[in-house]
C-alpha positions in Angstrom: 0.0 0.0 0.0 1.6 3.2 -1.1 0.1 6.5 0.0 0.7 10.0 -1.4 0.6 12.6 1.4 0.3 16.2 0.4 0.7 18.3 3.6 2.8 21.5 4.2 2.8 21.4 8.0 6.1 19.7 9.0 4.8 18.5 12.4 1.5 17.2 11.2 2.9 15.7 8.1 5.6 13.8 10.1 2.9 12.5 12.5 0.7 11.3 9.7 3.6 9.7 7.8 4.7 7.9 11.0 1.2 6.6 11.7 0.8 5.4 8.1 4.1 3.6 8.1 3.1 1.8 11.3 0.0 0.6 9.5 2.1 -0.9 6.8 1.9 1.9 4.2 4.8 3.1 2.1 4.5 6.9 2.2 5.6 9.6 -0.3 5.2 13.0 1.4 5.2 16.3 -0.5 4.6 19.8 0.8 3.8 21.4 -2.6 0.9 20.6 -4.8 2.8 20.8 -8.1 5.3 18.2 -6.9 2.5 15.8 -5.9 0.8 16.3 -9.3 4.0 15.3 -11.0 4.4 12.3 -8.8 0.9 11.0 -9.6 1.7 11.2 -13.3 4.8 9.0 -13.0 4.3 6.8 -10.0 1.8 4.2 -8.7 -0.2 4.9 -5.5 -3.1 3.3 -3.6 -4.5 6.4 -2.0 -4.0 10.2 -1.8 -4.3 12.3 1.3 -4.6 16.0 0.4 -4.4 19.1 2.6 -6.3 22.0 1.1 -4.1 24.7 2.6 -0.9 24.4 0.5 1.6 27.2 -0.1 2.0 27.0 -3.8 -1.5 26.2 -5.0 -5.1 26.2 -3.7 -5.9 22.6 -2.6 -9.1 22.6 -4.6 -7.1 23.3 -7.7 -4.8 20.4 -6.8 -7.8 18.2 -6.3 -9.2 19.2 -9.7 -5.9 18.4 -11.5 -5.5 15.1 -9.6 -9.0 14.0 -10.7 -8.2 14.8 -14.3 -5.4 12.2 -14.3 -6.3 9.7 -11.6 -9.3 7.8 -10.1 -7.5 7.0 -6.9 -9.3 7.4 -3.6 -8.7 11.0 -2.3 -9.1 11.9 1.3 -9.1 15.7 2.1 -7.6 17.2 5.2 -8.6 20.7 6.0 -9.5 23.3 8.7 -12.2 24.7 6.4 -15.3 23.7 8.3 -17.9 25.6 6.3 -20.6 23.3 4.8 -20.1 24.8 1.4 -16.4 24.0 1.5 -17.1 20.3 2.4 -19.8 20.0 -0.3 -17.5 21.6 -2.8 -14.7 19.2 -2.1 -16.9 16.2 -2.4 -18.5 17.4 -5.6 -15.0 18.1 -7.0 -14.1 14.4 -6.6 -12.9 13.9 -3.0 -13.9 10.5 -1.5 -14.0 11.8 2.1 -13.3 14.8 4.2 -11.5 15.0 7.6 -11.6 18.2 9.6 -8.6 19.4 11.5 -7.8 18.7 14.3 -8.5 15.0 14.0 -7.6 11.7 15.7 -5.0 9.7 13.7 -6.9 6.5 14.4 -10.0 8.0 12.7 -7.9 9.1 9.8 -6.6 5.5 9.4 -10.1 4.1 9.6 -11.4 6.5 7.0 -8.6 5.5 4.7 -9.5 1.9 5.0 -13.1 2.7 4.2 -12.4 4.8 1.1 -10.1 2.1 -0.2 -12.6 -0.6 0.3 -15.3 1.5 -1.3 -13.0 2.0 -4.3 -12.7 -1.8 -4.6 -16.5 -2.3 -4.3 -16.2 -4.0 -0.9 -18.1 -3.3 2.3 -16.4 -5.7 4.8 -13.1 -5.0 6.5 -12.4 -8.8 6.1 -11.0 -9.8 2.7 -11.6 -13.5 2.2 -10.3 -15.5 -0.8 -10.4 -19.3 -0.6 -8.6 -20.3 2.5 -7.0 -16.9 2.9 -8.4 -14.2 5.2 -7.0 -10.7 5.7 -8.4 -8.4 8.4 -7.4 -4.9 7.3 -8.4 -3.1 10.5 -6.3 -5.5 12.7 -3.6 -6.1 10.1 -3.9 -9.9 10.6 -3.7 -12.7 8.1 -4.9 -16.3 8.5 -4.5 -19.3 6.2 -6.8 -22.3 6.7 -7.9 -20.8 9.9 -4.5 -20.3 11.4 -2.9 -16.9 12.1 0.2 -16.1 10.0 2.7 -13.5 11.1 4.0 -11.3 8.2 6.5 -8.5 7.9 5.3 -5.0 6.9 6.2 -5.3 3.3 5.1 -9.0 3.1 1.7 -7.9 4.4 1.5 -4.9 2.0 2.4 -7.2 -1.0 -0.1 -9.9 -0.1 -2.9 -7.3 0.4 -2.2 -5.7 -3.0 -2.4 -9.1 -4.7 -5.5 -10.0 -2.7 -7.2 -6.8 -3.7 -6.8 -7.8 -7.4 -7.4 -11.6 -7.3 -6.5 -13.6 -10.4 -5.1 -10.5 -12.0 -1.4 -10.5 -13.0 0.4 -7.5 -11.4 3.8 -6.7 -12.8 7.0 -6.7 -10.7 7.6 -2.9 -11.3 4.1 -2.1 -10.1 4.5 -4.1 -7.0 7.9 -2.6 -6.4 6.5 0.9 -6.7 3.8 0.1 -4.2 6.3 -1.3 -1.7 9.0 1.3 -1.9 8.9 5.1 -1.9 11.1 7.7 -3.5 14.6 7.5 -2.0 14.2 4.0 -0.7 17.0 1.6 -1.7 15.6 -1.3 -3.6 17.4 -4.5 -4.4 16.8 -5.8 -7.9 15.2 -9.0 -6.6 13.3 -7.4 -3.7 9.8 -8.4 -4.9 11.0 -12.0 -5.6 12.4 -12.3 -2.0 9.1 -11.1 -0.5 7.1 -13.5 -2.7 9.4 -16.4 -1.6 8.8 -15.6 2.1 5.0 -15.4 1.5 5.0 -18.8 -0.2 6.9 -20.3 2.7 4.6 -18.9 5.3 1.4 -19.6 3.4 1.3 -22.0 0.5 3.4 -22.2 -2.7 0.5 -22.5 -5.0 -1.3 -19.4 -3.6 0.9 -16.9 -5.5 1.5 -17.8 -9.1 4.5 -16.6 -11.1 3.5 -15.6 -14.7 6.9 -15.8 -16.3 8.1 -12.5 -17.8 4.9 -10.6 -16.7 4.4 -10.7 -12.9 2.5 -12.4 -10.2 -1.2 -13.2 -9.4 -3.0 -14.5 -6.4 -5.2 -17.6 -6.9 -8.6 -16.7 -5.4 -9.6 -20.3 -5.2 -6.5 -21.6 -3.5 -7.3 -24.0 -0.6 
């Protein structure tokens, strides 16, 4: 899970980034709207968190430009509490609105909701065959038994499970696991896949040679 955070307040931005990383997200944090717009055009993200009070552009303009090039879930952060501002943001394409000050746990819960909604799911439990993932508790079970995963192993498995039976390329998975500035070994994705297969079941994740990996939704 890779989140794009657009927030110009250093203290708040650092707090959000830390909370997201503890939840298993890879976070790219920008303080300027123009930088974030450029990042969306060239990188792969799962969700966008946008503060409307940016120094270089009005946040509503950033929202409009983001919506022109991406259908990703967008959650707005703002101190603008007027009803017309909230309605305007939602009508402009935001998926949810969080007013400052806010509780970080509420922010994390709202992120899970907008991402489930984007995938057409209502439940926090993602079940595929013998695999079950609880996104709120960050737990994984296989054939009814809990399985402990590392942060990136969990993020990789969740991304594959969100797109069952669909082949995801190695570059896409790599982009979701690692942010700008992270050092990435050439075989990083393969290593995480290997660990997942050992902890779960080899046949659960299928290697489509030369293309990428897919999760078998019927695996038992």
